[in-house]
C-alpha positions in Angstrom: 106.5 77.1 111.7 108.0 80.4 110.8 111.0 81.1 108.3 112.6 84.4 108.6 115.4 85.5 106.2 117.9 88.4 106.7 116.9 89.1 110.3 120.2 89.7 111.6 120.7 92.9 109.9 119.1 94.9 112.5 120.6 93.3 115.6 117.9 91.6 117.5 118.1 91.6 121.4 119.9 88.4 122.8 116.5 86.8 124.1 114.3 87.9 121.0 113.3 84.4 120.0 112.8 82.9 123.6 110.8 85.9 124.7 108.6 86.2 121.6 108.1 82.5 120.9 108.1 80.6 124.3 107.7 76.8 123.9 109.1 76.9 120.4 112.3 75.5 118.9 114.7 77.8 117.1 117.4 77.1 114.5 119.7 79.9 113.4 120.9 79.0 109.8 124.1 80.9 108.7 125.9 82.6 106.9 122.9 84.6 105.6 121.0 85.0 108.9 118.0 82.7 108.3 115.9 81.5 111.2 113.4 78.5 111.6 111.0 78.9 114.4 108.9 75.8 115.2 106.4 74.3 117.8 107.6 71.0 116.4 111.0 69.5 117.1 113.8 70.2 114.4 115.9 67.1 114.5 118.1 67.3 111.4 119.9 70.2 109.6 122.1 70.6 106.6 123.4 73.7 105.1 124.5 73.6 101.3 126.2 76.6 99.9 127.0 76.7 96.1 129.2 79.8 95.7 127.3 82.2 93.5 124.4 79.7 93.0 122.8 80.3 96.2 122.3 78.9 99.8 120.2 76.0 100.6 119.1 74.7 104.0 117.6 71.3 104.5 116.0 70.6 107.7 113.6 67.8 109.0 110.8 68.6 111.5 108.7 66.1 113.4 105.2 67.1 113.2 102.8 64.7 115.1 105.5 62.1 114.9 106.0 62.3 111.2 109.0 63.6 109.5 108.4 66.7 107.2 111.3 67.9 105.0 112.0 71.6 104.8 114.1 73.3 102.3 114.9 76.9 102.8 116.4 78.7 99.8 118.1 82.0 99.4 119.1 82.5 95.8 121.4 85.5 94.6 119.8 88.8 94.0 122.2 90.3 91.6 120.1 91.6 88.4 122.4 90.0 85.7 122.9 86.7 87.5 121.5 83.7 85.5 119.3 82.0 87.8 118.5 79.0 85.8 121.5 76.9 87.4 120.3 77.9 90.9 116.7 76.9 90.2 117.9 73.7 88.7 119.9 72.9 92.0 116.6 73.6 94.0 114.5 71.1 91.7 117.1 68.5 92.1 117.2 68.6 95.9 113.4 69.0 95.9 113.2 65.8 93.9 114.9 63.8 96.6 112.1 64.8 99.0 109.1 64.4 96.7 108.0 61.2 98.1 107.3 62.6 101.8 105.7 65.7 103.2 107.9 68.4 102.0 108.0 72.3 102.0 110.3 74.5 99.9 110.5 78.1 101.1 112.5 81.1 100.3 113.6 84.3 98.5 114.2 82.7 95.0 114.8 86.3 93.6 112.9 85.0 90.5 109.2 85.4 89.7 107.1 82.4 90.6 105.8 81.9 87.0 109.3 81.7 85.5 109.8 78.8 83.1 112.8 77.8 85.4 110.3 76.3 87.8 108.6 74.0 85.3 110.8 71.0 86.7 109.7 71.8 90.1 106.0 72.0 89.1 106.3 68.3 88.3 106.2 67.2 91.9 105.2 70.3 93.9 102.6 73.0 93.8 103.0 76.8 94.7 100.9 77.3 97.8 99.6 80.7 96.5 98.5 79.3 93.1 96.6 76.5 95.1 95.1 78.4 97.9 95.8 82.0 97.5 93.7 85.0 97.1 94.4 88.7 96.4 97.6 90.4 95.3 100.6 87.9 95.0 103.4 90.2 94.4 106.0 90.1 97.4 108.7 92.6 96.4 109.7 95.4 96.7 107.7 97.1 99.4 106.0 99.4 99.8 104.8 98.9 96.2 105.5 95.3 95.4 105.5 94.3 91.6 106.7 90.8 91.4 106.4 87.5 93.4 109.9 86.4 94.1 109.3 84.9 97.6 108.0 81.1 97.3 106.3 78.5 99.3 106.0 75.1 97.4 104.4 72.0 98.9 104.6 68.3 97.9 101.6 66.1 97.1 101.4 65.2 100.8 100.4 68.6 102.0 97.1 70.2 101.2 96.9 74.0 101.1 93.8 75.3 103.0 94.6 79.0 102.6 97.6 81.0 101.5 97.9 84.7 102.1 100.5 87.4 101.2 100.5 89.8 104.1 101.5 93.6 104.3 104.5 94.9 106.6 106.8 97.8 107.1 109.5 95.6 108.7 110.9 94.3 105.6 111.3 94.9 101.8 109.5 91.6 101.1 105.8 90.8 102.1 105.4 87.6 104.1 103.8 84.5 103.0 101.4 83.0 105.4 99.7 79.5 104.8 97.4 77.1 106.6 98.4 73.6 105.5 97.3 70.2 106.4 100.0 67.5 106.3 98.9 64.0 105.6 100.6 61.1 106.9 100.9 57.7 105.1 98.0 56.4 107.2 95.7 59.0 105.9 95.5 60.8 109.2 96.2 64.5 109.3 98.2 67.1 111.3 97.8 70.8 111.4 
């Protein structure tokens, strides 16, 4: 699965997704131009917009006949914006998904080690903290200083590896993770 934020600013060609990701499903999430591309079916989607507190998308994917919850977040980037309320909302929505395989991804515009994520840490693990190696900072390119882009996983997901890649196509470094999603019968899906 691929989650891409702010892709619409450069005006992609009409068939970009189908040409570059054949046999994948694609869901465009508005209003902030977020895309989810997946080999697996995306069968539910809900967008929750909280004025100045951020934008949250909840989706359900079927991976090897098992539902996996995905929450994509895009929190405000204004420097003087108090993010505690936005992150509290992320934690509240994440708590509703904690008893199933779930992923929380996005540009939180807040460092991953912030105390505001303490509530989220009760039920979720940061993928880079579990399986990452190397330099974790994701923003701003070309000389990133802080890790504001996140991937959190529920206890039903094992992190095999997590890498922060380099790119010239964005002002954020992308997160790439290898995950194993365990079902309730103790079988696994990659």
